[in-house]
N, C-alpha and C positions, 0 to 999 in steps of 0.2 A: 742597892737595888739588885735583886736576884733576877737572873735571866729566865724567861719562860722555857719550859721543857717541850718536847715534841707532843706530849699529850694535850698541851694548850692550843694546838693547831686545830682548825676546823677540818673535818674529813674532806679530802680533795683540795686542801688549801694550796694556793700558789704564793710563793714568797716573792716579795717585791724586789729583793736584792739579787736577782739572777739565780735563784735556787740555792743560795748559800744556807748552810745550817749553823753558821757561827752564832746566831742569836738563840739557837735552840739546842740544849744539851741532849744529845741522843745516846749517851752512854748507857742509859738504863734499858736499852733494847737487848743488850747482850745476855746470853745464857752462860757463856764461859768467859772467864776473866784471865787475861795474861798476867803472869807474875814474873817479874824480871829479877834475875840474879846478877847483882853488880860484880860479884866475885868471879863468875864465869865469863862475863861480857868482855870483849876486846874492843868494843866500839868500832866494829867494821861498818856499821850503819846500814847493813842490808835491810834490817827491819824498817829503818826510816825510809829507804828508797821504795820499798814494796808496800808500806802501809797505805791503804786507800783513803784513810781519814786523817792522815798527818798527825797521828796521836803520839808518835815517838818524840820525846822531848830531848833536844840537843843543846848543849852549852859548850862553847870552846872546842867544837869538833868531837865531843864525846856524848854518849847517851847518858842522860841523867834521870830518866824515868818515862812513865807512860801517862798520858792525859786521859784519865778514866771518864771525864765528862763527855768525851766524844767517841771513845773506843767502843765499837759494837761487838767485839769479841770474835772476829772472823777467823783468827788463828794464823793468818798469813805470816805474822812476825815469828811465831813459833816454828813454823815449817821452814822458813828461809834461814833461820839462825844456825850458822855452822858450829857454834859452840854449845848449843842446847841451853842457852842462857834464859830462855823464856819457856815457861810452863803454863798450860791452860788448865784452870781449875773451875769447877762448877760454881757459878755465882750464887751466893747465899744472900737472900733479902729478907 
């Protein structure tokens, strides 16, 4: 079963689970998409700490990717990365 997207919500909808968006994939809101370079990344996890949507995927204390289902493309991860391991590109749909 696929989860409903944000477009499936009624205008002005109030979510019953305390405002969580876990049931609604909001990643298609973005205009710019972060692209992660594993080669440049040192897994300092600054991006994880600063991501307002918890889209940075971590396994065993290391970054393993970005969850695009919920990433809204704010670019905070790119700005905070000391190794410039994240680039923002225009989303193509």
